[in-house]
Every structure is written in C-alpha cells, then in structure tokens.
Steps between C-alpha positions, in 0.01 A plus 500: 500500500579689186507881471174496300324292764622737769360806311172325444462405862561857621266671257184620670161401362374744234235739619209609273553839339353745545371405847129545552435811714177361647316167432179552300470878475168657433390621156695793360350842567466747210852627558650152462595446870313192630273558798641406833855548383739779576516832327795556262764767432733471200820693482825494308780572748870422558408133556308466174123458457360488851148400598393595849178358650300584800170428666319818611410348842868398575671801666854354448443446124336843458796664675750319275305598190471859625883511542556357150258762353682773685842377379381476135334841499770686701715739286828360376687786673352368831605141433183374337423372151315816396207305337132583481248269652176409322191309613392292207162349428362221283821365365689828495291670238443811717722644766483770766815654644539439878688760705460286818487127551138362501481158664159440340645531147483158337800558272758777492767545230797731483641686207795744472393859422550620145781754462489766235784691349 
C-alpha cells in the first residue's frame, strides 16, 4: 500500500457544513429566529465570534446562557468582558439594553461601551 492510499483510507468521511441545528425548522419569526428553535446570543470574546443558544424551557441551557451573559457584562476589573448586552428585534434594527439576562429574549447581542476622552 502506498503512502497516498494509506492517507486516503484513514481520512474520515466529510460531514456537511454547517450542520443543520434541527431538521425542518418552522417559519422565521419577525426577529429572524425560526419558531421552535433556540434563542440566540452573539458575542465577541477571547475565542472569537461566539453564538450561544438556549431553549427557554431547558434549565441547563438557560443557566449556561445566564452565565455567559454575566461573564460578558461583568466589568473588566472583575474578570469580565465589560460589554453591554442588548435585546434586538426584527433583524437587529432596534435594540434595548439589558441589565439582566432575559431567557425570553429571542436574540441578544453584545457591544463594548464607547469610551470618551
């Protein structure tokens, strides 16, 4: 067996990308998140662009999302990212600042605060 045949034999089958989160999601709601799917939180952190998802009825997912929200909004001096959290609606055209995590928010985005001089 040649080296090329060996590599070909050991290569795993390619997987579709991106993987489908759920088969046959419902129609998109006005905010762009399909019905029946999880709620989304977008943040730019030390790992890059992160998307956190949760289902409001799943306590484990809500707790993980709440922890991520707390870490992103915690002051930098306290070990957080120091960002502001916003609930967005209808494709992100309008936003409302969140001071606490809201598990019913369909989409949350984070932005660093503006600093003046």
